[in-house]
MMTF fields as JSON, N, C-alpha, C and O atoms, coordinates in Angstrom:
{
  "mmtfVersion": "1.0.0",
  "mmtfProducer": "UNKNOWN",
  "numBonds": 227,
  "numAtoms": 228,
  "numGroups": 57,
  "numChains": 1,
  "numModels": 1,
  "chainsPerModel": [1],
  "groupsPerChain": [57],
  "chainIdList": ["A"],
  "bondAtomList": [4, 2, 8, 6, 12, 10, 16, 14, 20, 18, 24, 22, 28, 26, 32, 30, 36, 34, 40, 38, 44, 42, 48, 46, 52, 50, 56, 54, 60, 58, 64, 62, 68, 66, 72, 70, 76, 74, 80, 78, 84, 82, 88, 86, 92, 90, 96, 94, 100, 98, 104, 102, 108, 106, 112, 110, 116, 114, 120, 118, 124, 122, 128, 126, 132, 130, 136, 134, 140, 138, 144, 142, 148, 146, 152, 150, 156, 154, 160, 158, 164, 162, 168, 166, 172, 170, 176, 174, 180, 178, 184, 182, 188, 186, 192, 190, 196, 194, 200, 198, 204, 202, 208, 206, 212, 210, 216, 214, 220, 218, 224, 222],
  "bondOrderList": [1, 1, 1, 1, 1, 1, 1, 1, 1, 1, 1, 1, 1, 1, 1, 1, 1, 1, 1, 1, 1, 1, 1, 1, 1, 1, 1, 1, 1, 1, 1, 1, 1, 1, 1, 1, 1, 1, 1, 1, 1, 1, 1, 1, 1, 1, 1, 1, 1, 1, 1, 1, 1, 1, 1, 1],
  "groupList": [{"groupName": "MET", "atomNameList": ["N", "CA", "C", "O"], "elementList": ["N", "C", "C", "O"], "formalChargeList": [0, 0, 0, 0], "bondAtomList": [1, 0, 2, 1, 3, 2], "bondOrderList": [1, 1, 2], "singleLetterCode": "M", "chemCompType": "L-PEPTIDE LINKING"}, {"groupName": "VAL", "atomNameList": ["N", "CA", "C", "O"], "elementList": ["N", "C", "C", "O"], "formalChargeList": [0, 0, 0, 0], "bondAtomList": [1, 0, 2, 1, 3, 2], "bondOrderList": [1, 1, 2], "singleLetterCode": "V", "chemCompType": "L-PEPTIDE LINKING"}, {"groupName": "THR", "atomNameList": ["N", "CA", "C", "O"], "elementList": ["N", "C", "C", "O"], "formalChargeList": [0, 0, 0, 0], "bondAtomList": [1, 0, 2, 1, 3, 2], "bondOrderList": [1, 1, 2], "singleLetterCode": "T", "chemCompType": "L-PEPTIDE LINKING"}, {"groupName": "ALA", "atomNameList": ["N", "CA", "C", "O"], "elementList": ["N", "C", "C", "O"], "formalChargeList": [0, 0, 0, 0], "bondAtomList": [1, 0, 2, 1, 3, 2], "bondOrderList": [1, 1, 2], "singleLetterCode": "A", "chemCompType": "L-PEPTIDE LINKING"}, {"groupName": "LYS", "atomNameList": ["N", "CA", "C", "O"], "elementList": ["N", "C", "C", "O"], "formalChargeList": [0, 0, 0, 0], "bondAtomList": [1, 0, 2, 1, 3, 2], "bondOrderList": [1, 1, 2], "singleLetterCode": "K", "chemCompType": "L-PEPTIDE LINKING"}, {"groupName": "PRO", "atomNameList": ["N", "CA", "C", "O"], "elementList": ["N", "C", "C", "O"], "formalChargeList": [0, 0, 0, 0], "bondAtomList": [1, 0, 2, 1, 3, 2], "bondOrderList": [1, 1, 2], "singleLetterCode": "P", "chemCompType": "L-PEPTIDE LINKING"}, {"groupName": "PHE", "atomNameList": ["N", "CA", "C", "O"], "elementList": ["N", "C", "C", "O"], "formalChargeList": [0, 0, 0, 0], "bondAtomList": [1, 0, 2, 1, 3, 2], "bondOrderList": [1, 1, 2], "singleLetterCode": "F", "chemCompType": "L-PEPTIDE LINKING"}, {"groupName": "SER", "atomNameList": ["N", "CA", "C", "O"], "elementList": ["N", "C", "C", "O"], "formalChargeList": [0, 0, 0, 0], "bondAtomList": [1, 0, 2, 1, 3, 2], "bondOrderList": [1, 1, 2], "singleLetterCode": "S", "chemCompType": "L-PEPTIDE LINKING"}, {"groupName": "ILE", "atomNameList": ["N", "CA", "C", "O"], "elementList": ["N", "C", "C", "O"], "formalChargeList": [0, 0, 0, 0], "bondAtomList": [1, 0, 2, 1, 3, 2], "bondOrderList": [1, 1, 2], "singleLetterCode": "I", "chemCompType": "L-PEPTIDE LINKING"}, {"groupName": "ARG", "atomNameList": ["N", "CA", "C", "O"], "elementList": ["N", "C", "C", "O"], "formalChargeList": [0, 0, 0, 0], "bondAtomList": [1, 0, 2, 1, 3, 2], "bondOrderList": [1, 1, 2], "singleLetterCode": "R", "chemCompType": "L-PEPTIDE LINKING"}, {"groupName": "GLU", "atomNameList": ["N", "CA", "C", "O"], "elementList": ["N", "C", "C", "O"], "formalChargeList": [0, 0, 0, 0], "bondAtomList": [1, 0, 2, 1, 3, 2], "bondOrderList": [1, 1, 2], "singleLetterCode": "E", "chemCompType": "L-PEPTIDE LINKING"}, {"groupName": "TRP", "atomNameList": ["N", "CA", "C", "O"], "elementList": ["N", "C", "C", "O"], "formalChargeList": [0, 0, 0, 0], "bondAtomList": [1, 0, 2, 1, 3, 2], "bondOrderList": [1, 1, 2], "singleLetterCode": "W", "chemCompType": "L-PEPTIDE LINKING"}, {"groupName": "GLN", "atomNameList": ["N", "CA", "C", "O"], "elementList": ["N", "C", "C", "O"], "formalChargeList": [0, 0, 0, 0], "bondAtomList": [1, 0, 2, 1, 3, 2], "bondOrderList": [1, 1, 2], "singleLetterCode": "Q", "chemCompType": "L-PEPTIDE LINKING"}, {"groupName": "ASN", "atomNameList": ["N", "CA", "C", "O"], "elementList": ["N", "C", "C", "O"], "formalChargeList": [0, 0, 0, 0], "bondAtomList": [1, 0, 2, 1, 3, 2], "bondOrderList": [1, 1, 2], "singleLetterCode": "N", "chemCompType": "L-PEPTIDE LINKING"}, {"groupName": "GLY", "atomNameList": ["N", "CA", "C", "O"], "elementList": ["N", "C", "C", "O"], "formalChargeList": [0, 0, 0, 0], "bondAtomList": [1, 0, 2, 1, 3, 2], "bondOrderList": [1, 1, 2], "singleLetterCode": "G", "chemCompType": "PEPTIDE LINKING"}, {"groupName": "ASP", "atomNameList": ["N", "CA", "C", "O"], "elementList": ["N", "C", "C", "O"], "formalChargeList": [0, 0, 0, 0], "bondAtomList": [1, 0, 2, 1, 3, 2], "bondOrderList": [1, 1, 2], "singleLetterCode": "D", "chemCompType": "L-PEPTIDE LINKING"}, {"groupName": "LEU", "atomNameList": ["N", "CA", "C", "O"], "elementList": ["N", "C", "C", "O"], "formalChargeList": [0, 0, 0, 0], "bondAtomList": [1, 0, 2, 1, 3, 2], "bondOrderList": [1, 1, 2], "singleLetterCode": "L", "chemCompType": "L-PEPTIDE LINKING"}, {"groupName": "TYR", "atomNameList": ["N", "CA", "C", "O"], "elementList": ["N", "C", "C", "O"], "formalChargeList": [0, 0, 0, 0], "bondAtomList": [1, 0, 2, 1, 3, 2], "bondOrderList": [1, 1, 2], "singleLetterCode": "Y", "chemCompType": "L-PEPTIDE LINKING"}],
  "groupTypeList": [0, 1, 2, 3, 4, 5, 6, 7, 8, 5, 4, 9, 10, 1, 11, 10, 3, 6, 12, 4, 1, 4, 3, 13, 12, 14, 3, 3, 14, 1, 15, 14, 12, 7, 8, 3, 10, 6, 10, 3, 15, 16, 3, 13, 13, 16, 17, 9, 16, 11, 13, 9, 0, 7, 7, 14, 7],
  "groupIdList": [1, 2, 3, 4, 5, 6, 7, 8, 9, 10, 11, 12, 13, 14, 15, 16, 17, 18, 19, 20, 21, 22, 23, 24, 25, 26, 27, 28, 29, 30, 31, 32, 33, 34, 35, 36, 37, 38, 39, 40, 41, 42, 43, 44, 45, 46, 47, 48, 49, 50, 51, 52, 53, 54, 55, 56, 57],
  "secStructList": [7, 7, 7, 7, 7, 1, 1, 7, 7, 7, 2, 2, 2, 2, 2, 2, 2, 2, 2, 2, 2, 2, 2, 6, 6, 7, 7, 7, 7, 6, 6, 7, 7, 7, 2, 2, 2, 2, 2, 6, 6, 2, 2, 2, 2, 2, 2, 2, 2, 2, 2, 2, 2, 2, 2, 6, 7],
  "xCoordList": [5.648, 4.461, 4.246, 5.168, 3.06, 2.715, 1.998, 1.026, 2.478, 1.824, 1.133, 1.613, 0.015, -0.743, -0.074, 0.668, -0.348, 0.18, -0.55, -1.717, 0.121, -0.493, -1.73, -2.613, -1.794, -2.92, -3.63, -2.997, -4.929, -5.723, -6.196, -7.206, -5.479, -5.806, -6.082, -5.176, -7.326, -7.633, -6.883, -6.789, -6.36, -5.653, -6.556, -6.095, -7.836, -8.804, -8.83, -8.976, -8.69, -8.703, -7.487, -7.582, -6.351, -5.148, -5.373, -5.015, -5.969, -6.282, -7.251, -7.045, -8.303, -9.287, -8.668, -9.006, -7.784, -7.106, -6.239, -6.201, -5.546, -4.743, -5.632, -5.286, -6.771, -7.689, -8.161, -8.298, -8.409, -8.838, -7.72, -7.964, -6.502, -5.361, -5.172, -4.939, -5.274, -5.108, -6.21, -5.933, -7.45, -8.581, -8.431, -8.843, -7.841, -7.624, -6.332, -5.969, -5.641, -4.361, -3.402, -2.796, -3.296, -2.454, -1.011, -0.483, -0.399, 0.988, 1.949, 1.573, 3.177, 4.224, 4.411, 4.199, 4.806, 5.052, 6.426, 7.077, 6.867, 8.162, 9.311, 10.397, 9.066, 10.11, 10.152, 11.05, 9.184, 9.172, 8.648, 8.719, 8.121, 7.635, 6.258, 5.35, 6.111, 4.834, 3.874, 4.27, 2.619, 1.627, 2.056, 1.95, 2.535, 2.961, 4.106, 4.115, 5.064, 6.185, 5.694, 6.155, 4.764, 4.207, 3.47, 3.569, 2.729, 1.957, 2.824, 2.366, 4.052, 4.94, 5.146, 5.37, 5.072, 5.194, 4.083, 4.335, 2.862, 1.728, 1.499, 1.39, 1.425, 1.133, 2.178, 1.833, 3.431, 4.508, 4.481, 4.659, 4.26, 4.226, 3.054, 3.211, 1.878, 0.722, 0.938, 0.562, 1.545, 1.825, 2.786, 2.56, 3.849, 4.823, 4.162, 4.407, 3.33, 2.632, 1.721, 1.736, 0.922, 0.042, 0.845, 0.479, 1.936, 2.745, 3.316, 3.293, 3.817, 4.403, 3.341, 3.562, 2.186, 1.099, 0.603, 0.377, 0.435, -0.077, 0.876, 0.452, 2.168, 3.156, 3.485, 4.188, 2.975, 3.208, 4.527, 4.97, 5.177, 6.46, 6.304, 7.288],
  "yCoordList": [8.984, 9.589, 9.049, 9.054, 8.596, 8.078, 9.171, 9.75, 9.448, 10.453, 9.761, 8.75, 10.312, 9.758, 10.141, 11.12, 9.371, 9.69, 10.921, 11.135, 11.734, 12.966, 12.738, 13.593, 11.575, 11.302, 10.042, 9.013, 10.128, 8.986, 8.203, 8.552, 7.164, 6.342, 4.927, 4.25, 4.484, 3.118, 2.075, 2.197, 1.066, 0.004, -0.67, -1.121, -0.74, -1.359, -0.636, -1.276, 0.685, 1.445, 1.124, 1.094, 0.887, 0.504, -0.864, -1.077, -1.788, -3.12, -3.021, -3.666, -2.216, -2.07, -1.423, -1.793, -0.479, 0.152, -0.868, -0.887, -1.714, -2.76, -3.7, -4.076, -4.077, -4.975, -4.367, -5.077, -3.056, -2.381, -2.367, -2.607, -2.089, -2.085, -3.481, -3.632, -4.488, -5.864, -6.238, -6.848, -5.881, -6.195, -5.525, -6.079, -4.337, -3.61, -4.02, -3.466, -4.995, -5.46, -4.289, -4.092, -3.519, -2.327, -2.604, -3.692, -1.611, -1.712, -1.497, -0.992, -1.889, -1.678, -0.185, 0.634, 0.146, 1.541, 1.993, 1.31, 3.136, 3.676, 2.767, 2.83, 1.912, 0.978, -0.28, -1.108, -0.428, -1.568, -2.848, -3.907, -2.78, -3.976, -4.357, -3.527, -5.603, -6.083, -6.418, -6.472, -6.64, -7.049, -8.37, -8.534, -9.303, -10.608, -10.456, -11.121, -9.595, -9.37, -8.714, -9.055, -7.781, -7.106, -8.109, -8.061, -9.023, -10.019, -11.06, -11.705, -11.231, -12.219, -11.931, -12.855, -10.674, -10.272, -9.266, -8.174, -9.653, -8.734, -8.044, -6.819, -8.803, -8.197, -7.15, -6.064, -7.471, -6.543, -5.315, -4.186, -5.541, -4.428, -3.494, -2.275, -4.052, -3.206, -2.424, -1.256, -3.072, -2.363, -1.197, -0.086, -1.459, -0.381, 0.767, 1.936, 0.428, 1.45, 2.282, 3.511, 1.597, 2.299, 3.181, 4.331, 2.643, 3.382, 4.645, 5.706, 4.544, 5.718, 6.748, 7.949, 6.281, 7.222, 7.916, 9.126, 7.162, 7.728, 8.738, 9.698, 8.504, 9.412, 10.588, 11.52, 10.534, 11.63, 11.564, 12.558, 10.397, 10.296, 9.645, 9.481],
  "zCoordList": [25.176, 24.609, 23.195, 22.38, 22.911, 21.596, 20.822, 21.306, 19.623, 18.792, 17.628, 17.114, 17.227, 16.105, 14.788, 14.705, 13.8, 12.471, 11.935, 12.265, 11.11, 10.618, 9.747, 9.685, 9.067, 8.183, 8.66, 8.896, 8.798, 9.241, 8.018, 7.406, 7.669, 6.511, 7.011, 7.496, 6.893, 7.341, 6.504, 5.283, 7.167, 6.453, 5.44, 4.391, 5.749, 4.832, 3.486, 2.445, 3.497, 2.245, 1.383, 0.156, 2.02, 1.273, 0.625, -0.533, 1.383, 0.864, -0.32, -1.348, -0.174, -1.25, -2.49, -3.614, -2.295, -3.434, -4.167, -5.398, -3.411, -4.04, -4.849, -5.969, -4.286, -4.998, -6.319, -7.315, -6.328, -7.553, -8.592, -9.775, -8.151, -9.079, -9.664, -10.863, -8.823, -9.282, -10.272, -11.305, -9.966, -10.841, -12.211, -13.23, -12.22, -13.474, -14.165, -15.203, -13.583, -14.088, -14.266, -15.319, -13.177, -13.166, -13.548, -13.319, -14.123, -14.573, -13.407, -12.349, -13.628, -12.624, -12.386, -13.28, -11.183, -10.837, -11.298, -12.089, -10.807, -11.2, -10.791, -11.368, -9.785, -9.347, -10.212, -10.059, -11.123, -12.026, -11.403, -12.029, -10.185, -9.497, -10.028, -10.071, -10.426, -10.956, -9.812, -8.648, -10.164, -9.175, -8.536, -7.321, -9.341, -8.827, -7.83, -6.794, -8.13, -7.213, -5.92, -4.831, -6.047, -4.873, -3.999, -2.773, -4.631, -3.891, -3.19, -2.247, -3.63, -3.02, -1.532, -0.75, -1.14, 0.27, 0.57, 1.079, 0.246, 0.257, 1.597, 1.644, 2.681, 3.983, 4.357, 4.822, 4.158, 4.493, 3.572, 4.03, 2.284, 1.329, 1.59, 1.531, 1.879, 2.171, 3.469, 3.564, 4.464, 5.717, 5.473, 5.952, 4.731, 4.446, 3.693, 3.989, 2.727, 1.951, 2.852, 2.794, 3.694, 4.62, 5.574, 5.817, 6.111, 7.073, 6.457, 7.081, 5.262, 4.596, 4.249, 4.403, 3.781, 3.471, 4.733, 4.73, 5.802, 7.057, 7.686, 8.33, 7.488, 8.086, 7.163, 7.556, 5.943, 4.999, 4.285, 3.71, 4.306, 3.612, 2.254, 1.532]
}
C-alpha cells in the first residue's frame, strides 16, 4: 500500500524558493553550508529538502 506524504508541497515550489535565496545571496544555514556547497549536489539536496518537508520531518 502506498501512502501519500502528509504535506503536499510541489517540487517546483522548493526549486523557486532556492532560486529566491540564491538571488538574495542568502547566508549559510545552521549547518554552515554555503549556496555554492549546496549547489555542488543541487538535485540531490533539493530532493532531500522536498522529501523532508513533505513528510513533516
